[in-house]
C-alpha positions in Angstrom: 278.2 204.7 11.0 275.4 202.2 10.7 272.3 202.7 12.9 272.7 199.4 14.8 276.4 200.3 15.5 275.3 203.7 16.8 272.7 201.9 19.0 275.4 199.5 20.4 277.9 202.3 21.1 275.3 204.6 22.8 274.0 201.6 24.8 277.5 200.8 26.0 278.1 204.4 26.9 274.9 204.6 28.9 275.7 201.4 30.7 279.1 202.8 31.7 277.5 206.0 33.0 275.1 203.9 35.1 277.7 201.5 36.4 280.5 203.8 37.3 280.0 205.5 40.7 281.2 209.0 39.7 279.3 209.3 36.4 276.2 207.8 38.0 276.3 210.3 40.8 276.6 213.2 38.3 273.9 211.8 36.0 271.4 210.3 38.5 269.8 213.7 38.9 268.3 213.3 35.5 266.6 210.1 36.6 265.3 211.9 39.7 263.9 214.7 37.6 262.0 212.2 35.4 260.9 210.3 38.5 259.4 213.4 40.1 257.9 214.5 36.8 256.1 211.2 36.7 254.6 211.7 40.1 253.6 215.3 39.2 252.0 214.4 35.9 249.9 211.6 37.2 248.9 213.6 40.3 247.5 216.3 38.0 245.8 213.7 35.7 244.3 212.1 38.8 242.7 215.4 39.8 245.1 216.2 42.6 246.4 219.7 43.2 250.2 219.8 42.6 252.0 221.9 45.2 255.6 221.6 44.0 258.7 219.5 43.4 261.9 219.5 45.4 265.2 218.1 44.1 268.0 217.5 46.6 271.8 217.4 46.3 271.8 213.7 47.4 269.9 213.0 44.2 266.6 212.3 46.1 263.5 214.2 45.3 260.0 214.9 46.6 256.7 215.8 44.9 253.9 217.3 47.0 250.3 217.2 45.9 247.0 217.9 47.7 244.0 215.7 47.6 242.5 212.6 49.1 245.2 210.7 51.2 243.9 207.4 49.8 242.0 206.0 46.8 242.9 205.3 43.1 244.3 208.8 42.5 246.8 208.5 45.4 247.7 205.0 44.3 248.4 206.0 40.7 250.4 209.0 41.9 252.6 206.9 44.2 253.0 204.3 41.5 254.2 206.6 38.8 257.6 207.6 40.0 259.9 204.6 39.6 258.5 203.4 36.2 258.6 206.9 34.7 262.2 206.9 33.4 261.8 203.4 31.8 258.5 204.3 30.2 259.8 207.6 28.9 262.8 205.8 27.5 260.4 203.3 25.8 258.5 206.3 24.3 261.7 207.8 23.1 262.7 204.5 21.5 259.4 204.4 19.7 260.0 207.9 18.3 263.5 206.9 17.1 262.3 203.7 15.6 259.6 205.7 13.7 262.3 208.1 12.3 261.4 211.0 14.6 265.1 211.7 15.5 264.5 215.0 17.3 261.5 213.8 19.2 263.4 212.9 22.4 265.1 216.2 22.5 261.9 218.2 22.0 260.0 216.1 24.7 263.0 216.4 27.1 262.9 220.2 26.7 259.2 220.4 27.4 259.5 218.1 30.4 262.3 220.2 31.9 260.3 223.4 31.3 257.3 221.9 33.1 259.5 220.7 36.1 261.2 224.1 36.3 257.9 225.8 36.8 257.1 223.6 39.7 260.5 223.3 41.4 260.4 224.9 44.9 264.1 224.9 46.0 267.3 226.5 44.8 269.2 223.3 44.2 266.3 221.9 42.2 266.2 225.0 39.9 270.0 224.8 39.4 269.8 221.1 38.6 267.1 221.6 36.0 268.9 224.6 34.4 272.2 222.7 34.1 270.4 219.7 32.5 268.5 222.1 30.2 271.7 223.8 29.3 273.3 220.6 28.1 270.2 219.8 26.1 270.1 223.3 24.5 273.8 223.1 23.7 273.5 219.9 21.8 270.3 221.1 20.1 271.9 224.3 18.9 275.5 223.5 18.3 275.7 219.9 17.3 275.3 218.5 13.8 272.3 216.3 12.9 274.1 212.9 13.3 275.5 214.0 16.7 272.0 215.1 17.8 270.6 211.7 16.7 273.3 209.9 18.6 272.7 212.1 21.7 269.0 211.2 21.5 269.9 207.5 21.5 272.2 208.1 24.5 269.4 209.8 26.4 267.0 206.9 25.5 269.4 204.2 26.6 270.3 206.1 29.8 266.6 206.3 30.8 266.1 202.6 30.0 269.2 201.4 31.9 269.3 204.1 34.5 265.7 203.6 35.4 266.5 200.1 36.7 269.3 201.0 39.1 267.2 203.0 41.6 264.8 200.0 41.9 267.6 197.8 43.1 268.8 200.6 45.4 265.3 200.9 46.8 265.0 197.2 47.7 268.5 197.3 49.4 267.4 200.2 51.5 264.1 198.5 52.4 265.9 195.4 53.4 268.0 197.4 55.8 264.9 199.3 57.1 266.2 202.6 55.7 263.2 203.4 53.5 260.0 203.2 55.6 258.3 206.0 53.5 259.4 204.9 50.1 256.9 204.7 47.2 256.7 200.9 47.5 255.9 201.1 51.2 253.4 203.9 50.7 251.7 201.7 48.1 251.7 198.8 50.5 249.9 200.9 53.1 247.4 202.2 50.4 246.7 198.8 48.8 247.6 196.1 51.3 249.9 194.4 48.8 253.4 194.0 50.3 256.1 196.5 49.4 258.2 193.8 47.7 255.3 193.3 45.3 255.6 196.9 44.2 259.4 196.8 43.9 259.0 193.7 41.7 256.4 195.5 39.6 258.8 198.5 39.1 261.5 196.0 38.1 259.3 194.2 35.6 258.2 197.4 34.0 261.8 198.5 33.7 263.1 195.2 32.3 260.1 194.9 29.9 260.7 198.5 28.6 264.4 197.8 28.1 263.9 194.6 26.2 261.2 196.0 24.0 263.0 199.3 23.3 266.3 197.5 22.7 264.6 195.5 20.0 263.5 198.7 18.3 266.8 200.5 18.7 269.0 197.7 17.5 266.8 196.4 14.7 
């Protein structure tokens, strides 16, 4: 199968996973893992002390860190979550475009290992282990072409799936159901309105999808 055909097929499959309620509910936990990993990584890079990550059965998550309650480090930490899946998908697309077919699988394994160390609740541990089990199964049992197609599927899922929570966030904010969201936290930290930050998340996600799509379908 031609590379552009594989790209279209895996993109279509990822789109269906994101759009269908049942598959989205089952797969959304992956987006949450990456979201919380984004918070955690930037918190550490900003000099904050990471206390732990919690993943919940309603697909929400929470990353706790200790440090100054305001300032650039806190702003960067709060900002990192929603763009993380899209930016990771963009990085994976760059690897695939450069011919590093197993790059997304290796990086995904390292990310899951790092999150597993920091998870502080039972459901979170189970969620990471199940996700890691799927990844290990494909890495060990699948043929090279299947692994390459799976890497593309992961990439498309991060790119497309990273956008849906942004829309969900704004709908919750409009109904007054997300007063402590990342966007509202950023609004309190910076003075810029929450809608500005939601729009920023969306622009990063759309830009990543367009750029990565050009690489994957070239």
